[in-house]
N, CA, C, O and the ligand as a Tripos MOL2 file, in Angstrom:
@<TRIPOS>MOLECULE
protein
  281   279    71     0     0
PROTEIN
NO_CHARGES

@<TRIPOS>ATOM
      1 N         139.9260   54.5370  115.1020 N.3       1 MET1
      2 CA        140.9510   53.6650  115.4250 C.3       1 MET1
      3 C         140.8110   53.0500  116.7460 C.2       1 MET1
      4 O         140.4900   53.7290  117.7210 O.2       1 MET1
      5 N         141.0450   51.7530  116.8210 N.am      2 THR2
      6 CA        140.8850   51.0920  118.0470 C.3       2 THR2
      7 C         142.1910   51.1890  118.8830 C.2       2 THR2
      8 O         143.2650   50.8120  118.4130 O.2       2 THR2
      9 N         142.0700   51.7120  120.1550 N.am      3 PRO3
     10 CA        143.2240   51.7850  120.9650 C.3       3 PRO3
     11 C         143.9010   50.4440  121.2630 C.2       3 PRO3
     12 O         143.2330   49.4590  121.5780 O.2       3 PRO3
     13 N         145.1850   50.4180  121.1640 N.am      4 VAL4
     14 CA        145.8470   49.1770  121.3730 C.3       4 VAL4
     15 C         146.4530   49.0440  122.8630 C.2       4 VAL4
     16 O         146.4610   47.9890  123.4980 O.2       4 VAL4
     17 N         146.9390   50.2300  123.3050 N.am      5 THR5
     18 CA        147.4800   50.2850  124.6230 C.3       5 THR5
     19 C         146.6690   51.2240  125.5550 C.2       5 THR5
     20 O         145.8330   51.9870  125.0710 O.2       5 THR5
     21 N         146.8990   51.1750  126.8280 N.am      6 LEU6
     22 CA        146.2430   52.0370  127.7690 C.3       6 LEU6
     23 C         146.4150   53.5060  127.4770 C.2       6 LEU6
     24 O         145.5360   54.3310  127.7260 O.2       6 LEU6
     25 N         147.6650   53.8230  126.9030 N.am      7 ARG7
     26 CA        148.0120   55.1720  126.6500 C.3       7 ARG7
     27 C         147.0640   55.8100  125.4820 C.2       7 ARG7
     28 O         146.7430   56.9980  125.4590 O.2       7 ARG7
     29 N         146.6970   54.9060  124.5850 N.am      8 GLU8
     30 CA        145.8650   55.4230  123.4710 C.3       8 GLU8
     31 C         144.3740   55.5380  123.8130 C.2       8 GLU8
     32 O         143.5750   56.0810  123.0500 O.2       8 GLU8
     33 N         144.0300   54.9930  125.0140 N.am      9 PHE9
     34 CA        142.5790   55.0830  125.3390 C.3       9 PHE9
     35 C         142.2980   56.4330  125.9910 C.2       9 PHE9
     36 O         143.0600   56.8950  126.8400 O.2       9 PHE9
     37 N         141.2000   57.0560  125.5870 N.am     10 ARG10
     38 CA        140.8940   58.3810  125.9010 C.3      10 ARG10
     39 C         139.9660   58.5390  127.1340 C.2      10 ARG10
     40 O         140.0040   59.5580  127.8240 O.2      10 ARG10
     41 N         139.2240   57.6180  127.3640 N.am     11 GLY11
     42 CA        138.2220   57.6660  128.4700 C.3      11 GLY11
     43 C         138.8700   57.3840  129.8760 C.2      11 GLY11
     44 O         140.0280   56.9930  130.0150 O.2      11 GLY11
     45 N         137.9660   57.6350  130.9280 N.am     12 GLU12
     46 CA        138.3900   57.4030  132.2870 C.3      12 GLU12
     47 C         138.1140   56.0080  132.7320 C.2      12 GLU12
     48 O         138.8460   55.4010  133.5140 O.2      12 GLU12
     49 N         137.0210   55.5210  132.1980 N.am     13 ALA13
     50 CA        136.5790   54.2080  132.6420 C.3      13 ALA13
     51 C         136.6690   53.1310  131.4300 C.2      13 ALA13
     52 O         136.2450   53.4220  130.3110 O.2      13 ALA13
     53 N         137.2010   51.9670  131.7000 N.am     14 ILE14
     54 CA        137.2510   50.9520  130.6910 C.3      14 ILE14
     55 C         136.3660   49.8810  131.0240 C.2      14 ILE14
     56 O         136.4200   49.3840  132.1490 O.2      14 ILE14
     57 N         135.5140   49.4520  130.1190 N.am     15 GLU15
     58 CA        134.6000   48.3270  130.3700 C.3      15 GLU15
     59 C         135.2370   47.0390  129.8200 C.2      15 GLU15
     60 O         135.8150   46.9700  128.7350 O.2      15 GLU15
     61 N         135.0750   46.0700  130.6510 N.am     16 ILE16
     62 CA        135.5310   44.6690  130.1990 C.3      16 ILE16
     63 C         134.3610   43.7420  130.4540 C.2      16 ILE16
     64 O         133.7080   43.7640  131.4970 O.2      16 ILE16
     65 N         134.1480   42.9620  129.4810 N.am     17 SER17
     66 CA        133.0240   41.9490  129.6340 C.3      17 SER17
     67 C         133.4130   40.6020  129.0000 C.2      17 SER17
     68 O         134.2700   40.5250  128.1200 O.2      17 SER17
     69 N         132.7560   39.5630  129.4800 N.am     18 CYS18
     70 CA        132.9730   38.2690  128.8240 C.3      18 CYS18
     71 C         131.5430   37.7150  128.5420 C.2      18 CYS18
     72 O         130.7480   37.4300  129.4380 O.2      18 CYS18
     73 N         131.2990   37.5930  127.2260 N.am     19 ALA19
     74 CA        130.0080   37.0840  126.8840 C.3      19 ALA19
     75 C         129.7750   35.6380  127.2280 C.2      19 ALA19
     76 O         128.6480   35.2420  127.5250 O.2      19 ALA19
     77 N         130.8460   34.8240  127.1930 N.am     20 ARG20
     78 CA        130.7090   33.4290  127.5270 C.3      20 ARG20
     79 C         130.4990   33.1800  128.9690 C.2      20 ARG20
     80 O         129.7210   32.2860  129.3030 O.2      20 ARG20
     81 N         131.1330   33.9010  129.8720 N.am     21 CYS21
     82 CA        130.9940   33.6850  131.3070 C.3      21 CYS21
     83 C         129.9190   34.5990  131.8960 C.2      21 CYS21
     84 O         129.5360   34.4670  133.0590 O.2      21 CYS21
     85 N         129.4390   35.5370  131.0600 N.am     22 ASN22
     86 CA        128.3960   36.4740  131.5020 C.3      22 ASN22
     87 C         128.8960   37.3640  132.6490 C.2      22 ASN22
     88 O         128.1810   37.5840  133.6270 O.2      22 ASN22
     89 N         130.1190   37.8670  132.5210 N.am     23 LYS23
     90 CA        130.7370   38.6900  133.5940 C.3      23 LYS23
     91 C         131.1310   40.0020  132.9580 C.2      23 LYS23
     92 O         131.6050   40.0490  131.8230 O.2      23 LYS23
     93 N         130.9210   41.0830  133.7230 N.am     24 HIS24
     94 CA        131.5290   42.3450  133.2810 C.3      24 HIS24
     95 C         131.9930   43.2000  134.4660 C.2      24 HIS24
     96 O         131.6150   42.9900  135.6180 O.2      24 HIS24
     97 N         132.8410   44.1820  134.1070 N.am     25 ALA25
     98 CA        133.3420   45.0530  135.1520 C.3      25 ALA25
     99 C         133.7400   46.3720  134.4870 C.2      25 ALA25
    100 O         133.9840   46.4570  133.2830 O.2      25 ALA25
    101 N         133.7870   47.3750  135.3270 N.am     26 THR26
    102 CA        134.2070   48.6590  134.8710 C.3      26 THR26
    103 C         135.5660   49.0400  135.6320 C.2      26 THR26
    104 O         135.6620   49.0170  136.8590 O.2      26 THR26
    105 N         136.4990   49.3550  134.8500 N.am     27 LEU27
    106 CA        137.9010   49.5980  135.4210 C.3      27 LEU27
    107 C         138.2820   50.9870  135.2840 C.2      27 LEU27
    108 O         137.9390   51.6220  134.2870 O.2      27 LEU27
    109 N         138.9980   51.5310  136.2600 N.am     28 ASP28
    110 CA        139.5250   52.8520  136.1910 C.3      28 ASP28
    111 C         140.8330   52.8240  135.4150 C.2      28 ASP28
    112 O         141.7530   52.0760  135.7450 O.2      28 ASP28
    113 N         140.8980   53.6480  134.3830 N.am     29 ARG29
    114 CA        142.1000   53.6550  133.4550 C.3      29 ARG29
    115 C         143.2910   54.0850  134.2610 C.2      29 ARG29
    116 O         144.3480   53.4760  134.0960 O.2      29 ARG29
    117 N         143.2220   55.0850  135.1260 N.am     30 LYS30
    118 CA        144.3630   55.5170  135.8390 C.3      30 LYS30
    119 C         144.9340   54.4590  136.7580 C.2      30 LYS30
    120 O         146.1460   54.2920  136.8890 O.2      30 LYS30
    121 N         144.0010   53.7420  137.3990 N.am     31 ALA31
    122 CA        144.4920   52.6720  138.2170 C.3      31 ALA31
    123 C         145.2710   51.6050  137.5180 C.2      31 ALA31
    124 O         146.2540   51.0490  138.0070 O.2      31 ALA31
    125 N         144.7600   51.3560  136.3350 N.am     32 LEU32
    126 CA        145.3720   50.3290  135.3500 C.3      32 LEU32
    127 C         146.7400   50.7610  134.9340 C.2      32 LEU32
    128 O         147.6760   49.9640  134.8770 O.2      32 LEU32
    129 N         146.8520   52.0630  134.6360 N.am     33 VAL33
    130 CA        148.1760   52.5930  134.2290 C.3      33 VAL33
    131 C         149.0990   52.4660  135.3900 C.2      33 VAL33
    132 O         150.2230   52.0000  135.2060 O.2      33 VAL33
    133 N         148.7250   52.8320  136.5300 N.am     34 LYS34
    134 CA        149.5620   52.6790  137.6460 C.3      34 LYS34
    135 C         150.0510   51.2600  137.8970 C.2      34 LYS34
    136 O         151.2060   51.0660  138.2780 O.2      34 LYS34
    137 N         149.2080   50.2850  137.6940 N.am     35 LYS35
    138 CA        149.5190   48.9830  138.0330 C.3      35 LYS35
    139 C         150.3430   48.3050  136.9140 C.2      35 LYS35
    140 O         151.2480   47.5200  137.1970 O.2      35 LYS35
    141 N         150.0310   48.6050  135.6900 N.am     36 PHE36
    142 CA        150.5540   47.8260  134.4980 C.3      36 PHE36
    143 C         151.4940   48.6270  133.6770 C.2      36 PHE36
    144 O         152.3720   48.1090  132.9870 O.2      36 PHE36
    145 N         151.2660   50.0310  133.7780 N.am     37 GLY37
    146 CA        151.9720   50.9450  132.8500 C.3      37 GLY37
    147 C         151.2240   51.2910  131.6200 C.2      37 GLY37
    148 O         150.4250   50.5050  131.1100 O.2      37 GLY37
    149 N         151.4810   52.4680  131.1430 N.am     38 ALA38
    150 CA        150.7150   52.9960  129.9240 C.3      38 ALA38
    151 C         150.9360   52.1840  128.6650 C.2      38 ALA38
    152 O         150.1500   52.2830  127.7230 O.2      38 ALA38
    153 N         151.9670   51.4010  128.6310 N.am     39 LYS39
    154 CA        152.3000   50.6410  127.4320 C.3      39 LYS39
    155 C         151.5870   49.3270  127.4150 C.2      39 LYS39
    156 O         151.7250   48.5500  126.4710 O.2      39 LYS39
    157 N         150.8100   49.0620  128.4670 N.am     40 MET40
    158 CA        150.0770   47.7590  128.5210 C.3      40 MET40
    159 C         149.0920   47.6490  127.4310 C.2      40 MET40
    160 O         148.3620   48.6090  127.1840 O.2      40 MET40
    161 N         149.0150   46.5390  126.7530 N.am     41 LYS41
    162 CA        148.2120   46.2860  125.7290 C.3      41 LYS41
    163 C         146.8710   45.7260  126.1840 C.2      41 LYS41
    164 O         146.8370   44.9520  127.1400 O.2      41 LYS41
    165 N         145.7590   46.0900  125.5340 N.am     42 PHE42
    166 CA        144.4580   45.5790  125.9330 C.3      42 PHE42
    167 C         144.3010   44.0490  125.7520 C.2      42 PHE42
    168 O         143.5600   43.3550  126.4480 O.2      42 PHE42
    169 N         145.0390   43.6220  124.7950 N.am     43 VAL43
    170 CA        144.9650   42.0980  124.5370 C.3      43 VAL43
    171 C         145.6200   41.4210  125.6910 C.2      43 VAL43
    172 O         145.1630   40.3650  126.1310 O.2      43 VAL43
    173 N         146.6940   42.0010  126.2050 N.am     44 GLN44
    174 CA        147.2580   41.3360  127.4530 C.3      44 GLN44
    175 C         146.4120   41.5740  128.7140 C.2      44 GLN44
    176 O         146.2600   40.6970  129.5640 O.2      44 GLN44
    177 N         145.8840   42.7650  128.7940 N.am     45 LEU45
    178 CA        145.0060   43.0860  129.8500 C.3      45 LEU45
    179 C         143.8940   42.0400  130.0360 C.2      45 LEU45
    180 O         143.6430   41.5810  131.1500 O.2      45 LEU45
    181 N         143.2790   41.6980  129.0030 N.am     46 SER46
    182 CA        142.1180   40.8120  129.0140 C.3      46 SER46
    183 C         142.5490   39.4250  129.5380 C.2      46 SER46
    184 O         141.7390   38.6290  130.0120 O.2      46 SER46
    185 N         143.8810   39.1800  129.4250 N.am     47 ARG47
    186 CA        144.3480   37.8680  129.9260 C.3      47 ARG47
    187 C         144.6250   37.9340  131.4610 C.2      47 ARG47
    188 O         144.2990   37.0240  132.2220 O.2      47 ARG47
    189 N         145.2260   39.0340  131.8430 N.am     48 VAL48
    190 CA        145.7450   39.1380  133.2830 C.3      48 VAL48
    191 C         144.7230   39.6370  134.2140 C.2      48 VAL48
    192 O         144.8540   39.4340  135.4210 O.2      48 VAL48
    193 N         143.6480   40.3170  133.7070 N.am     49 LEU49
    194 CA        142.5610   40.8060  134.6650 C.3      49 LEU49
    195 C         141.6100   39.6950  134.9550 C.2      49 LEU49
    196 O         141.0780   39.0560  134.0470 O.2      49 LEU49
    197 N         141.3920   39.4600  136.2400 N.am     50 SER50
    198 CA        140.3310   38.5290  136.5610 C.3      50 SER50
    199 C         139.1110   39.2070  136.7940 C.2      50 SER50
    200 O         139.0710   40.0850  137.6560 O.2      50 SER50
    201 N         138.0630   38.8920  136.0990 N.am     51 ILE51
    202 CA        136.7750   39.5320  136.3620 C.3      51 ILE51
    203 C         135.7500   38.5180  136.8800 C.2      51 ILE51
    204 O         134.5440   38.7110  136.7300 O.2      51 ILE51
    205 N         136.2580   37.4100  137.5060 N.am     52 GLY52
    206 CA        135.4430   36.4050  138.0680 C.3      52 GLY52
    207 C         135.1270   35.2050  137.1640 C.2      52 GLY52
    208 O         134.3500   34.3150  137.5090 O.2      52 GLY52
    209 N         135.7860   35.2310  135.9610 N.am     53 CYS53
    210 CA        135.5080   34.1760  135.0820 C.3      53 CYS53
    211 C         136.0870   32.8540  135.5190 C.2      53 CYS53
    212 O         137.2440   32.8150  135.9360 O.2      53 CYS53
    213 N         135.3520   31.7840  135.4480 N.am     54 GLU54
    214 CA        135.9040   30.5090  135.8470 C.3      54 GLU54
    215 C         136.9240   30.0740  134.7750 C.2      54 GLU54
    216 O         137.9210   29.4180  135.0760 O.2      54 GLU54
    217 N         136.6510   30.4500  133.5490 N.am     55 ARG55
    218 CA        137.5190   30.0070  132.4020 C.3      55 ARG55
    219 C         138.5980   31.0520  132.2460 C.2      55 ARG55
    220 O         139.2500   31.0510  131.2020 O.2      55 ARG55
    221 N         138.8500   31.9530  133.1980 N.am     56 HIS56
    222 CA        139.8200   32.9660  132.8950 C.3      56 HIS56
    223 C         141.2340   32.4380  132.6820 C.2      56 HIS56
    224 O         141.7030   31.6200  133.4740 O.2      56 HIS56
    225 N         141.8870   32.8600  131.6910 N.am     57 GLY57
    226 CA        143.2500   32.4870  131.4180 C.3      57 GLY57
    227 C         143.3990   31.1360  130.7630 C.2      57 GLY57
    228 O         144.5190   30.6720  130.5500 O.2      57 GLY57
    229 N         142.3060   30.5040  130.4420 N.am     58 THR58
    230 CA        142.3320   29.2180  129.8600 C.3      58 THR58
    231 C         142.3550   29.2170  128.3550 C.2      58 THR58
    232 O         142.7310   28.2250  127.7310 O.2      58 THR58
    233 N         141.9430   30.3570  127.7540 N.am     59 GLY59
    234 CA        141.8160   30.4340  126.2730 C.3      59 GLY59
    235 C         140.3430   30.2560  125.9070 C.2      59 GLY59
    236 O         139.9350   30.5470  124.7830 O.2      59 GLY59
    237 N         139.5970   29.8030  126.8120 N.am     60 GLN60
    238 CA        138.1490   29.6150  126.5810 C.3      60 GLN60
    239 C         137.3210   30.8990  126.9980 C.2      60 GLN60
    240 O         136.1690   31.0730  126.6000 O.2      60 GLN60
    241 N         137.9530   31.7400  127.7840 N.am     61 CYS61
    242 CA        137.3230   32.8840  128.2310 C.3      61 CYS61
    243 C         137.3450   33.8840  127.1170 C.2      61 CYS61
    244 O         138.3570   34.0060  126.4260 O.2      61 CYS61
    245 N         136.2500   34.6200  126.9080 N.am     62 GLU62
    246 CA        136.1760   35.5440  125.8110 C.3      62 GLU62
    247 C         136.1720   36.9680  126.3190 C.2      62 GLU62
    248 O         135.4880   37.8060  125.7330 O.2      62 GLU62
    249 N         136.8580   37.2700  127.3170 N.am     63 ALA63
    250 CA        136.8830   38.5730  127.8400 C.3      63 ALA63
    251 C         137.3410   39.6240  126.8260 C.2      63 ALA63
    252 O         138.3850   39.4360  126.2010 O.2      63 ALA63
    253 N         136.6200   40.6940  126.6460 N.am     64 SER64
    254 CA        136.9060   41.7410  125.7180 C.3      64 SER64
    255 C         136.4740   43.1720  126.2600 C.2      64 SER64
    256 O         135.7890   43.3110  127.2740 O.2      64 SER64
    257 N         136.8930   44.1090  125.5620 N.am     65 PHE65
    258 CA        136.5810   45.4640  125.8900 C.3      65 PHE65
    259 C         135.6750   46.0690  124.9430 C.2      65 PHE65
    260 O         136.1160   46.6090  123.9290 O.2      65 PHE65
    261 N         134.3240   46.0130  125.2230 N.am     66 PRO66
    262 CA        133.2980   46.5240  124.2710 C.3      66 PRO66
    263 C         133.4410   48.0880  124.0770 C.2      66 PRO66
    264 O         133.0180   48.5920  123.0370 O.2      66 PRO66
    265 N         133.9910   48.8170  124.9960 N.am     67 GLY67
    266 CA        134.0230   50.2230  124.9030 C.3      67 GLY67
    267 C         135.0620   50.7290  123.8150 C.2      67 GLY67
    268 O         135.0140   51.8780  123.3780 O.2      67 GLY67
    269 N         135.9660   49.8330  123.4240 N.am     68 LEU68
    270 CA        137.0450   50.1360  122.5520 C.3      68 LEU68
    271 C         136.5090   50.0300  120.9840 C.2      68 LEU68
    272 O         137.1930   50.4910  120.0710 O.2      68 LEU68
    273 N         135.3680   49.4550  120.7690 N.am     69 MET69
    274 CA        134.8950   49.1400  119.4850 C.3      69 MET69
    275 C         134.0200   50.3400  118.8920 C.2      69 MET69
    276 O         133.4490   50.2250  117.8070 O.2      69 MET69
    277 N         133.9560   51.4040  119.6060 N.am     70 LYS70
    278 CA        133.1730   52.4950  119.1100 C.3      70 LYS70
    279 C         133.6980   53.0720  117.8240 C.2      70 LYS70
    280 O         133.1180   54.0170  117.2890 O.2      70 LYS70
    281 ZN        135.2770   34.7740  130.7620 Zn       71 ZN71
@<TRIPOS>BOND
     1     1     2 1
     2     2     3 1
     3     3     4 2
     4     3     5 am
     5     5     6 1
     6     6     7 1
     7     7     8 2
     8     7     9 am
     9     9    10 1
    10    10    11 1
    11    11    12 2
    12    11    13 am
    13    13    14 1
    14    14    15 1
    15    15    16 2
    16    15    17 am
    17    17    18 1
    18    18    19 1
    19    19    20 2
    20    19    21 am
    21    21    22 1
    22    22    23 1
    23    23    24 2
    24    23    25 am
    25    25    26 1
    26    26    27 1
    27    27    28 2
    28    27    29 am
    29    29    30 1
    30    30    31 1
    31    31    32 2
    32    31    33 am
    33    33    34 1
    34    34    35 1
    35    35    36 2
    36    35    37 am
    37    37    38 1
    38    38    39 1
    39    39    40 2
    40    39    41 am
    41    41    42 1
    42    42    43 1
    43    43    44 2
    44    43    45 am
    45    45    46 1
    46    46    47 1
    47    47    48 2
    48    47    49 am
    49    49    50 1
    50    50    51 1
    51    51    52 2
    52    51    53 am
    53    53    54 1
    54    54    55 1
    55    55    56 2
    56    55    57 am
    57    57    58 1
    58    58    59 1
    59    59    60 2
    60    59    61 am
    61    61    62 1
    62    62    63 1
    63    63    64 2
    64    63    65 am
    65    65    66 1
    66    66    67 1
    67    67    68 2
    68    67    69 am
    69    69    70 1
    70    70    71 1
    71    71    72 2
    72    71    73 am
    73    73    74 1
    74    74    75 1
    75    75    76 2
    76    75    77 am
    77    77    78 1
    78    78    79 1
    79    79    80 2
    80    79    81 am
    81    81    82 1
    82    82    83 1
    83    83    84 2
    84    83    85 am
    85    85    86 1
    86    86    87 1
    87    87    88 2
    88    87    89 am
    89    89    90 1
    90    90    91 1
    91    91    92 2
    92    91    93 am
    93    93    94 1
    94    94    95 1
    95    95    96 2
    96    95    97 am
    97    97    98 1
    98    98    99 1
    99    99   100 2
   100    99   101 am
   101   101   102 1
   102   102   103 1
   103   103   104 2
   104   103   105 am
   105   105   106 1
   106   106   107 1
   107   107   108 2
   108   107   109 am
   109   109   110 1
   110   110   111 1
   111   111   112 2
   112   111   113 am
   113   113   114 1
   114   114   115 1
   115   115   116 2
   116   115   117 am
   117   117   118 1
   118   118   119 1
   119   119   120 2
   120   119   121 am
   121   121   122 1
   122   122   123 1
   123   123   124 2
   124   123   125 am
   125   125   126 1
   126   126   127 1
   127   127   128 2
   128   127   129 am
   129   129   130 1
   130   130   131 1
   131   131   132 2
   132   131   133 am
   133   133   134 1
   134   134   135 1
   135   135   136 2
   136   135   137 am
   137   137   138 1
   138   138   139 1
   139   139   140 2
   140   139   141 am
   141   141   142 1
   142   142   143 1
   143   143   144 2
   144   143   145 am
   145   145   146 1
   146   146   147 1
   147   147   148 2
   148   147   149 am
   149   149   150 1
   150   150   151 1
   151   151   152 2
   152   151   153 am
   153   153   154 1
   154   154   155 1
   155   155   156 2
   156   155   157 am
   157   157   158 1
   158   158   159 1
   159   159   160 2
   160   159   161 am
   161   161   162 1
   162   162   163 1
   163   163   164 2
   164   163   165 am
   165   165   166 1
   166   166   167 1
   167   167   168 2
   168   167   169 am
   169   169   170 1
   170   170   171 1
   171   171   172 2
   172   171   173 am
   173   173   174 1
   174   174   175 1
   175   175   176 2
   176   175   177 am
   177   177   178 1
   178   178   179 1
   179   179   180 2
   180   179   181 am
   181   181   182 1
   182   182   183 1
   183   183   184 2
   184   183   185 am
   185   185   186 1
   186   186   187 1
   187   187   188 2
   188   187   189 am
   189   189   190 1
   190   190   191 1
   191   191   192 2
   192   191   193 am
   193   193   194 1
   194   194   195 1
   195   195   196 2
   196   195   197 am
   197   197   198 1
   198   198   199 1
   199   199   200 2
   200   199   201 am
   201   201   202 1
   202   202   203 1
   203   203   204 2
   204   203   205 am
   205   205   206 1
   206   206   207 1
   207   207   208 2
   208   207   209 am
   209   209   210 1
   210   210   211 1
   211   211   212 2
   212   211   213 am
   213   213   214 1
   214   214   215 1
   215   215   216 2
   216   215   217 am
   217   217   218 1
   218   218   219 1
   219   219   220 2
   220   219   221 am
   221   221   222 1
   222   222   223 1
   223   223   224 2
   224   223   225 am
   225   225   226 1
   226   226   227 1
   227   227   228 2
   228   227   229 am
   229   229   230 1
   230   230   231 1
   231   231   232 2
   232   231   233 am
   233   233   234 1
   234   234   235 1
   235   235   236 2
   236   235   237 am
   237   237   238 1
   238   238   239 1
   239   239   240 2
   240   239   241 am
   241   241   242 1
   242   242   243 1
   243   243   244 2
   244   243   245 am
   245   245   246 1
   246   246   247 1
   247   247   248 2
   248   247   249 am
   249   249   250 1
   250   250   251 1
   251   251   252 2
   252   251   253 am
   253   253   254 1
   254   254   255 1
   255   255   256 2
   256   255   257 am
   257   257   258 1
   258   258   259 1
   259   259   260 2
   260   259   261 am
   261   261   262 1
   262   262   263 1
   263   263   264 2
   264   263   265 am
   265   265   266 1
   266   266   267 1
   267   267   268 2
   268   267   269 am
   269   269   270 1
   270   270   271 1
   271   271   272 2
   272   271   273 am
   273   273   274 1
   274   274   275 1
   275   275   276 2
   276   275   277 am
   277   277   278 1
   278   278   279 1
   279   279   280 2
@<TRIPOS>SUBSTRUCTURE
     1 MET1         2 RESIDUE 1 A MET
     2 THR2         6 RESIDUE 1 A THR
     3 PRO3        10 RESIDUE 1 A PRO
     4 VAL4        14 RESIDUE 1 A VAL
     5 THR5        18 RESIDUE 1 A THR
     6 LEU6        22 RESIDUE 1 A LEU
     7 ARG7        26 RESIDUE 1 A ARG
     8 GLU8        30 RESIDUE 1 A GLU
     9 PHE9        34 RESIDUE 1 A PHE
    10 ARG10       38 RESIDUE 1 A ARG
    11 GLY11       42 RESIDUE 1 A GLY
    12 GLU12       46 RESIDUE 1 A GLU
    13 ALA13       50 RESIDUE 1 A ALA
    14 ILE14       54 RESIDUE 1 A ILE
    15 GLU15       58 RESIDUE 1 A GLU
    16 ILE16       62 RESIDUE 1 A ILE
    17 SER17       66 RESIDUE 1 A SER
    18 CYS18       70 RESIDUE 1 A CYS
    19 ALA19       74 RESIDUE 1 A ALA
    20 ARG20       78 RESIDUE 1 A ARG
    21 CYS21       82 RESIDUE 1 A CYS
    22 ASN22       86 RESIDUE 1 A ASN
    23 LYS23       90 RESIDUE 1 A LYS
    24 HIS24       94 RESIDUE 1 A HIS
    25 ALA25       98 RESIDUE 1 A ALA
    26 THR26      102 RESIDUE 1 A THR
    27 LEU27      106 RESIDUE 1 A LEU
    28 ASP28      110 RESIDUE 1 A ASP
    29 ARG29      114 RESIDUE 1 A ARG
    30 LYS30      118 RESIDUE 1 A LYS
    31 ALA31      122 RESIDUE 1 A ALA
    32 LEU32      126 RESIDUE 1 A LEU
    33 VAL33      130 RESIDUE 1 A VAL
    34 LYS34      134 RESIDUE 1 A LYS
    35 LYS35      138 RESIDUE 1 A LYS
    36 PHE36      142 RESIDUE 1 A PHE
    37 GLY37      146 RESIDUE 1 A GLY
    38 ALA38      150 RESIDUE 1 A ALA
    39 LYS39      154 RESIDUE 1 A LYS
    40 MET40      158 RESIDUE 1 A MET
    41 LYS41      162 RESIDUE 1 A LYS
    42 PHE42      166 RESIDUE 1 A PHE
    43 VAL43      170 RESIDUE 1 A VAL
    44 GLN44      174 RESIDUE 1 A GLN
    45 LEU45      178 RESIDUE 1 A LEU
    46 SER46      182 RESIDUE 1 A SER
    47 ARG47      186 RESIDUE 1 A ARG
    48 VAL48      190 RESIDUE 1 A VAL
    49 LEU49      194 RESIDUE 1 A LEU
    50 SER50      198 RESIDUE 1 A SER
    51 ILE51      202 RESIDUE 1 A ILE
    52 GLY52      206 RESIDUE 1 A GLY
    53 CYS53      210 RESIDUE 1 A CYS
    54 GLU54      214 RESIDUE 1 A GLU
    55 ARG55      218 RESIDUE 1 A ARG
    56 HIS56      222 RESIDUE 1 A HIS
    57 GLY57      226 RESIDUE 1 A GLY
    58 THR58      230 RESIDUE 1 A THR
    59 GLY59      234 RESIDUE 1 A GLY
    60 GLN60      238 RESIDUE 1 A GLN
    61 CYS61      242 RESIDUE 1 A CYS
    62 GLU62      246 RESIDUE 1 A GLU
    63 ALA63      250 RESIDUE 1 A ALA
    64 SER64      254 RESIDUE 1 A SER
    65 PHE65      258 RESIDUE 1 A PHE
    66 PRO66      262 RESIDUE 1 A PRO
    67 GLY67      266 RESIDUE 1 A GLY
    68 LEU68      270 RESIDUE 1 A LEU
    69 MET69      274 RESIDUE 1 A MET
    70 LYS70      278 RESIDUE 1 A LYS
    71 ZN71       281 GROUP 0 **** ****
């Protein structure tokens, strides 16, 4: 099952990457929970987290979480 919220994610580190912008980052789950709350959804996270994409937040950015697809 793919985790939907931060609460459902089991790992310590969350990977986010954007194939289109060729950017990626590793995020600390605990820090994200502190900042956004455990109910924060990954779909929303990919919108609010800036990983240096120029297209970030425009709908053209394809930021996603490859670690969730296992
Ligand atoms: Zn991007």
